[in-house]
N, C-alpha and C positions, 0 to 999 in steps of 0.2 A: 308730739313726737312719739312714736311707738317704741316700746322697749323690746328690742330684738332678743329672742331667746328666754325672755321672762315669761312665767306662767301667768295666765290671766288672774288678776286679783292678788298677786304676790306683792308684798311690800317689803323691801329690803332696807335696812338701815346700816350704818357703819358699825354699829355695836354687834350685829349679827355675823357678818363676814367681813374681815379685814381685806382691803384691796392691796395686792401687790402688783407693781409694774410688771407686765409681761414683755419678755425680751426674746428675740431670735438668737440663734447660735452666734450670728455675726455681731449683734449688739453686746452679748455677753463677752464675747472674745475681745471686743474693743475696750470694755470696761476693765477686764483683767489683763489686757495687753499680752494676749497669747493669740496664736493663729486659730481661725474658726475651724480648721480641721482637727486641731487638738480638743476643742470643746465638743465637736460631734463624736470623735473617737471615745471621749470619756462618758458618753451616753450609751454606748453599745452594751448589750447584755453580757458580753464576755469580760467586761471591765469588773475588777473585784469590788470597787466602790464607786459605782456610776454617779454622775451629777444628778441631783433630783431634777426631774423634767416631767413634762406632759407631751404625749404624742397625739397629734391631731393629723391622723392619716399619715402622710409622709413628712409632715412638718413637726419640728420639735420646738417646744417653747419652755422658757424658764421663768420662775416667779421671783423677780429681784426683791430682796428683802424678807423673803419667807424664812420661817424658822428652819425648814429642812435645808435650804441652800446655805444659810448661815452656819448651821452645824456642820454641813459638809465641808465648808471653807475652814472652819476651825479644826476639824479632824485633819485635813491636809496640811494646815500649818503645824500642828502638834506632831504629825508623823515626820515632817521634814525636820523639825527640831530635834525629835528623838533620834532620827537616823544620823543626824550631824553629831549629836552628843555620843553616840555609840561608836562612830567612826574616829573620834579623837583619841590619840595616844599620847601619852606623856612619857618623856624620857627620864 
């Protein structure tokens, strides 16, 4: 079987490049239980902290389990927690 996209003679191992599952916007939306339109909107350049993604022409793909996506998710969770803490008032 021919390796599509591989350079002739190139030998890749797991140690050289970790493999992350590649997802579409719809697949990512299902995993996060949000609308796919929200995922696509969060990839736009006008977004202040866009979801890490790769553009393949008109297609957008996400690397599930990648450090970039994990860090983005952690930032969003901490931003939410910080905004909830700052909105709390005590009598």
